[in-house]
N, C-alpha and C positions, 0 to 999 in steps of 0.2 A: 217922570213916573217913579223914579227911585226915591224922590223926596216924599211922595205920598206913602210909599211903602214904609219908609223909616218913621214918618209921622204916625202912621197907623200902629206900628210896633210900639212906639213911645206911648201913645194913648192907651194901648192894651196893657202895657206894664204899669201905668199909673192906676188904671182901674183895678187890676189884680192886686196891686200893693195896697190900695185903699180898702179893699174888701176883706183883708185879713182881720180877724177878730183879735184885738189886743187884750192880753190878760190884764185884769185890774190889779194894781199893786197898792198896798197900804190902804185898803178900803176900811172906812170907819162907818159906824151907824150913828145917827143922831136921833135923840129923843127929847121931847119936851118935858119939862118938869111935871111931876104928877099932878100938882095943883092946877096946871093949865090944860090938862088933857081931859076932854069930856068923854069921848068914846075911843079908846085906843084899839085899832083894828090890826095894824101890821107895822113892823119896823122895816124901813126902807134903807138898804145899804147904798151909800153914796160915796163919792171920792173923797180925797183929803180936804178939798176946799170948796164945799158947797157955798155958792155965793148968792144965788137968787132962785126963787121958786115961782112957777106959773101953773095955776090950776085952770084947766079948761072950763068954759062956762057950764058944760054938762056934767062937770065934776067926775069925769071918767079917767082923765089923765093928769098926772102931776109931772111937770118938766123941771129938772134940777140942772142949773148951770154950775159947772165946776171950774174953779180957778186953782191951778196947781203950779 
């Protein structure tokens, strides 16, 4: 019974620790050169090492993978 209690506490601590919002440090914004931009709508702030982009088929979300 004590094992399950300790296991439950451990899982709870992991969940609480993962839910903390970490402040972003050294955030840069990336822009395309003006000659390649057709309609600039917004600048998106990304981390230090944006590596890959994925645009959903409905074009509502853009996912950015960061490598730091």
